[in-house]
C-alpha positions as CSV (number, residue, x, y, z in Angstrom):
1,M,-13.6,-2.4,-27.3
2,M,-12.5,-3.3,-23.8
3,M,-13.3,0.2,-22.6
4,G,-16.9,-0.3,-23.8
5,R,-17.1,-3.5,-21.7
6,V,-15.9,-2.0,-18.4
7,M,-16.7,1.7,-18.8
8,P,-20.3,1.4,-17.3
9,A,-18.8,-0.1,-14.2
10,L,-16.3,2.6,-13.9
11,M,-18.9,5.3,-14.5
12,A,-21.2,3.8,-11.8
13,F,-18.2,3.9,-9.4
14,G,-17.2,7.5,-10.5
15,V,-19.3,9.3,-8.0
16,M,-16.8,8.3,-5.3
17,L,-14.1,10.7,-6.5
18,P,-15.0,14.4,-6.0
19,L,-11.4,15.3,-6.2
20,A,-11.8,19.0,-6.1
21,A,-13.6,19.0,-2.7
22,C,-11.6,16.5,-0.6
23,D,-8.2,16.0,0.7
24,T,-5.8,13.0,0.3
25,A,-3.9,11.1,2.9
26,E,-0.8,13.4,2.4
27,G,-2.8,16.6,2.4
28,N,-1.8,17.6,-1.1
29,A,-5.1,17.7,-2.9
30,S,-3.9,19.8,-5.8
31,G,-0.9,17.6,-6.6
32,F,-3.0,14.4,-6.2
33,R,-5.7,15.9,-8.5
34,K,-3.1,16.8,-11.1
35,N,-1.5,13.3,-11.0
36,Y,-4.9,11.7,-11.1
37,F,-5.9,13.6,-14.2
38,V,-2.6,12.7,-15.9
39,A,-3.3,9.0,-15.1
40,R,-6.9,9.2,-16.3
41,S,-6.0,11.0,-19.5
42,A,-3.3,8.5,-20.2
43,L,-5.8,5.7,-19.7
44,E,-8.3,7.3,-22.0
45,E,-5.7,8.0,-24.7
46,G,-4.4,4.4,-24.6
47,D,-1.0,5.2,-23.1
48,Y,-1.3,2.3,-20.6
49,G,2.3,2.4,-19.6
50,Q,2.1,6.0,-18.4
51,A,-1.3,5.3,-16.9
52,N,0.0,2.3,-14.9
53,R,3.0,4.3,-13.6
54,Q,0.8,7.2,-12.5
55,Y,-1.8,4.9,-10.8
56,A,0.9,3.0,-9.1
57,R,2.3,6.3,-7.7
58,L,-1.1,7.5,-6.6
59,M,-1.8,4.3,-4.6
60,S,0.3,5.4,-1.6
61,S,-1.3,8.8,-1.3
62,A,-4.9,8.0,-2.4
63,G,-6.4,8.1,1.1
64,P,-10.1,7.8,0.8
65,F,-9.8,7.5,-2.9
66,L,-7.9,4.3,-2.8
67,P,-10.8,2.1,-4.0
68,R,-11.3,4.3,-7.0
69,I,-7.6,4.4,-7.8
70,Q,-7.3,0.6,-7.4
71,L,-10.2,0.1,-9.8
72,E,-8.8,2.4,-12.4
73,Y,-5.4,0.9,-12.0
74,A,-6.8,-2.6,-12.4
75,H,-8.7,-1.4,-15.5
76,S,-5.5,0.2,-16.9
77,L,-3.6,-3.1,-16.3
78,L,-6.4,-4.9,-18.1
79,R,-6.2,-2.6,-21.1
80,A,-2.4,-3.0,-21.2
81,G,-2.8,-6.8,-21.3
82,D,-1.4,-7.5,-17.9
83,Y,-4.3,-9.8,-17.1
84,A,-2.9,-11.6,-14.1
85,Q,-2.0,-8.4,-12.2
86,A,-5.3,-6.8,-13.2
87,A,-7.3,-9.8,-11.9
88,D,-5.3,-9.9,-8.6
89,L,-5.7,-6.2,-7.9
90,A,-9.4,-6.2,-8.8
91,E,-10.2,-9.3,-6.8
92,G,-8.5,-7.8,-3.8
93,M,-10.5,-4.7,-4.2
94,A,-13.7,-6.7,-4.6
95,M,-13.1,-8.5,-1.3
96,S,-12.4,-5.3,0.6
97,S,-15.4,-3.3,-0.9
98,E,-19.1,-3.6,-0.9
99,G,-22.0,-3.0,-3.3
100,A,-21.4,-1.4,-6.7
101,A,-17.7,-0.9,-5.9
102,S,-17.2,-4.6,-5.3
103,A,-19.2,-5.5,-8.4
104,A,-17.3,-3.1,-10.6
105,A,-14.0,-4.6,-9.4
106,L,-15.4,-8.1,-10.0
107,A,-16.3,-7.1,-13.6
108,V,-12.7,-6.1,-14.2
109,A,-11.4,-9.3,-12.5
110,A,-13.8,-11.5,-14.5
111,T,-12.8,-9.9,-17.8
112,A,-9.1,-10.4,-16.9
113,R,-9.7,-14.1,-15.9
114,H,-11.6,-14.6,-19.2
115,E,-8.6,-13.3,-21.1
116,L,-6.2,-15.4,-19.1
117,G,-8.3,-18.5,-19.8
118,L,-8.4,-17.8,-23.5
119,A,-4.6,-17.4,-23.5
120,A,-4.0,-20.6,-21.6
121,L,-6.3,-22.5,-24.0
122,A,-4.5,-21.0,-27.0
123,Q,-1.2,-22.3,-25.5
124,G,-2.7,-25.8,-25.1
125,D,-3.2,-25.6,-21.3
126,R,-6.7,-27.0,-21.1
127,Q,-6.8,-27.4,-17.4
128,G,-5.4,-23.9,-16.6
129,G,-7.7,-22.4,-19.2
130,K,-10.7,-24.1,-17.8
131,A,-9.8,-23.0,-14.3
132,Q,-9.5,-19.4,-15.3
133,L,-12.8,-19.5,-17.3
134,E,-14.6,-21.0,-14.3
135,R,-13.3,-18.2,-12.1
136,A,-14.4,-15.6,-14.7
137,Q,-17.8,-17.2,-14.9
138,V,-18.4,-17.1,-11.1
139,A,-17.3,-13.5,-10.9
140,M,-19.4,-12.4,-13.9
141,T,-22.4,-14.2,-12.6
142,Q,-22.1,-12.4,-9.3
143,V,-21.8,-9.0,-11.0
144,L,-24.8,-9.6,-13.2
145,D,-27.0,-11.1,-10.4
146,T,-26.3,-8.4,-7.9
147,H,-25.7,-5.3,-10.1
148,P,-27.3,-5.7,-13.5
149,E,-27.2,-1.9,-13.9
150,L,-23.5,-2.1,-14.4
151,D,-24.2,-3.8,-17.8
152,P,-26.6,-1.4,-19.6
153,L,-25.3,-2.4,-23.0
154,G,-25.2,-6.1,-22.4
155,S,-21.4,-6.5,-22.9
156,L,-20.9,-8.3,-19.6
157,A,-23.7,-10.6,-20.4
158,G,-22.2,-11.2,-23.8
159,R,-18.9,-12.1,-22.3
160,Q,-20.6,-14.4,-19.8
161,A,-22.4,-16.2,-22.6
162,S,-19.0,-16.6,-24.5
163,I,-17.5,-18.0,-21.3
164,S,-20.4,-20.5,-20.9
165,V,-20.0,-21.7,-24.5
166,R,-16.3,-22.2,-24.1
167,L,-16.7,-24.1,-20.9
168,R,-19.3,-26.4,-22.4
169,A,-16.9,-27.2,-25.2
170,L,-14.1,-28.2,-22.7
């Protein structure tokens, strides 16, 4: 279900990774490509531990592909339930990127902050939960206002509506 929420953002950002044609920072395009596909396959198959380890290794040699690797790593962390790390990584990427890349990262960050807010509320932390939901709302609004094409199925808008309802109830 989470993949359906973030997949359009990843697909929109996907044109940035023509791995077969470019070189990495370390000059080992073949090894990088192989490791990338191991990470990507693990992510798609739900082996988030493996995906996270692979993406973490790829970060140091990603060169011009670093934004893509960061985004996929953040998405993998999100899918693994490591919401805090996913939010932090995605927010950092959003601040250092522009356009659709920044918006895609914000979508991941907003989703992670939403989940953190729900978890805090479930543990009775109303103040912490509200703060996380507010951060999620700001990020989600920015994504939908600037890049509505990243939400072709309306899942981000649905999440935003859910956040709004929850915030009104607090």
